C-alpha positions in Angstrom: 23.0 -18.3 -2.8 20.4 -16.0 -4.2 18.0 -18.9 -4.6 18.0 -19.1 -0.8 16.6 -15.6 -0.2 14.0 -15.7 2.4 10.4 -14.9 1.5 9.6 -11.4 2.8 6.2 -9.9 3.2 5.3 -6.3 4.1 2.1 -5.1 5.8 1.1 -1.5 5.3 -1.4 -0.1 7.7 -3.5 2.6 6.1 -6.0 4.7 8.0 -7.7 8.0 7.2 -10.5 9.8 8.9 -9.8 13.2 7.3 -12.8 15.2 6.3 -10.6 17.4 4.2 -10.5 15.8 0.7 -7.2 17.3 -0.2 -5.5 15.9 2.9 -7.0 12.5 2.2 -5.8 12.6 -1.4 -2.2 13.5 -0.3 -2.3 10.4 2.0 -3.6 8.2 -0.8 -0.9 9.5 -3.2 1.9 9.0 -0.6 0.7 5.5 0.3 0.4 4.6 -3.4 4.0 5.8 -4.1 5.2 3.7 -1.1 3.5 0.6 -2.4 4.9 1.1 -5.9 8.4 1.4 -4.4 8.0 -1.7 -2.3 6.7 -3.6 -5.4 10.0 -2.8 -7.2 12.0 -4.7 -4.6 13.0 -8.2 -5.8 13.2 -9.4 -2.1 9.6 -8.6 -1.3 7.2 -11.3 -2.3 4.0 -10.2 -0.7 2.6 -6.8 0.1 -0.6 -6.5 2.1 -2.4 -3.2 2.7 -4.7 -3.1 5.7 -7.3 -0.3 5.4 -8.3 0.6 9.0 -10.4 3.5 7.9 -13.9 3.9 9.3 -15.2 3.1 5.8 -13.0 1.5 3.1 -11.3 4.1 0.9 -12.3 3.5 -2.8 -9.3 5.4 -4.1 -6.9 3.4 -2.1 -8.6 0.2 -3.2 -8.2 1.3 -6.9 -4.6 2.1 -6.3 -3.9 -1.3 -4.8 -5.6 -3.0 -7.7 -3.6 -1.0 -10.2 -0.3 -1.8 -8.4 -1.2 -5.4 -7.9 -1.3 -5.3 -4.1 
């Protein structure tokens, strides 16, 4: 029955417009942790992070590349 598990994809919407660098880093760290936890699930086949920030966040991009998202 396990072979009939449905494909499951997760979309994470990320957005930051914080001018405070410490606040932005907390958001990047929390989002990265969430992505890592999602990656551990055997039921989730696809994770897509959508960066809706005014300009793409290079730290979030690097985190996604490291995690494989």
